C-alpha positions as CSV (number, residue, x, y, z in Angstrom):
1,M,0.0,0.0,0.0
2,A,1.3,3.4,-0.9
3,P,1.9,6.0,1.8
4,P,-0.6,8.8,2.1
5,L,-0.1,11.9,0.0
6,P,0.8,15.2,1.7
7,R,-2.2,17.4,2.4
8,G,-3.4,19.3,-0.6
9,T,-1.7,17.0,-3.1
10,H,-3.7,15.7,-6.1
11,P,-4.0,11.9,-6.4
12,L,-2.7,12.1,-10.0
13,T,0.8,12.6,-8.7
14,R,0.9,8.8,-8.2
15,T,1.0,8.5,-12.0
16,A,4.8,9.3,-12.0
17,P,6.0,5.9,-10.7
18,A,3.7,4.0,-13.1
19,A,4.7,6.3,-16.0
20,K,8.4,5.7,-15.3
21,Q,7.8,1.9,-15.2
22,V,6.0,2.2,-18.6
23,V,9.0,4.2,-20.1
24,A,11.5,1.6,-18.8
25,I,9.5,-1.3,-20.3
26,A,9.1,0.7,-23.6
27,L,12.8,1.3,-23.9
28,S,13.4,-2.4,-23.4
29,I,10.9,-3.2,-26.1
30,T,12.5,-0.7,-28.5
31,K,16.0,-2.2,-27.9
32,L,14.6,-5.7,-28.4
33,S,13.2,-4.7,-31.8
34,H,16.6,-3.3,-32.8
35,N,18.4,-6.4,-31.6
36,R,16.0,-8.7,-33.5
37,N,16.4,-6.7,-36.6
38,W,20.2,-6.7,-36.6
39,D,21.8,-9.0,-39.1
40,P,25.2,-10.2,-37.6
41,V,26.5,-11.5,-40.9
42,A,25.8,-8.4,-43.0
43,K,26.5,-6.1,-39.9
44,K,23.5,-4.0,-40.7
45,P,19.7,-3.9,-40.0
46,R,17.5,-6.2,-42.0
47,K,14.7,-3.6,-42.4
48,P,14.4,0.1,-41.6
49,Y,13.4,0.4,-38.0
50,I,10.3,2.5,-38.8
51,K,8.8,-0.6,-40.5
52,L,9.0,-2.7,-37.4
53,P,5.7,-3.0,-35.4
54,L,7.6,-3.8,-32.2
55,W,9.6,-0.6,-32.5
56,W,6.4,1.4,-32.9
57,L,4.9,-0.3,-29.8
58,G,8.0,0.8,-27.9
59,I,7.8,4.4,-29.2
60,V,4.1,4.7,-28.4
61,L,4.6,3.3,-24.9
62,T,7.5,5.8,-24.3
63,A,5.3,8.7,-25.4
64,G,2.4,7.5,-23.2
65,G,4.8,7.2,-20.2
66,E,6.1,10.6,-20.7
67,V,2.6,12.0,-20.9
68,G,2.0,10.3,-17.5
69,N,5.0,12.1,-16.1
70,L,3.7,15.4,-17.5
71,V,0.4,14.9,-15.8
72,A,2.0,14.1,-12.5
73,Y,4.3,17.1,-12.6
74,G,1.3,19.3,-13.6
75,F,-0.6,18.5,-10.4
76,A,2.2,18.6,-7.8
77,P,5.7,20.1,-7.3
78,A,8.7,18.1,-8.2
79,A,9.6,17.7,-4.5
80,V,6.4,15.6,-4.1
81,V,6.5,13.6,-7.4
82,A,10.2,12.7,-7.7
83,P,10.6,10.8,-4.4
84,G,7.6,8.6,-5.4
85,A,9.3,7.6,-8.6
86,A,12.8,7.1,-7.0
87,Q,12.5,3.3,-7.2
88,C,12.0,3.3,-11.0
89,P,15.7,2.9,-12.0
90,Y,15.3,-0.7,-10.9
91,Y,12.7,-1.4,-13.6
92,G,15.2,-0.5,-16.4
93,A,17.9,-2.8,-15.0
């Protein structure tokens, strides 16, 4: 269970940790699409990355996560939002 929010803080500030998790997952998906597309023999990509559906999924998720960050920072100061998302570097590891 999440700790209570400081008085006068909007509940949407809790979107920051979830948004950062989405961004970490999205970056992993984007990297996976690049790795799958790489031809080790020819030492170049098989197809242009913009034609890869998995790459587009990663890009759309990254944009969605960043919108979530924008929403969180729009409703509370950074001093309230940032500590709640401090655990998120673990998701990208």
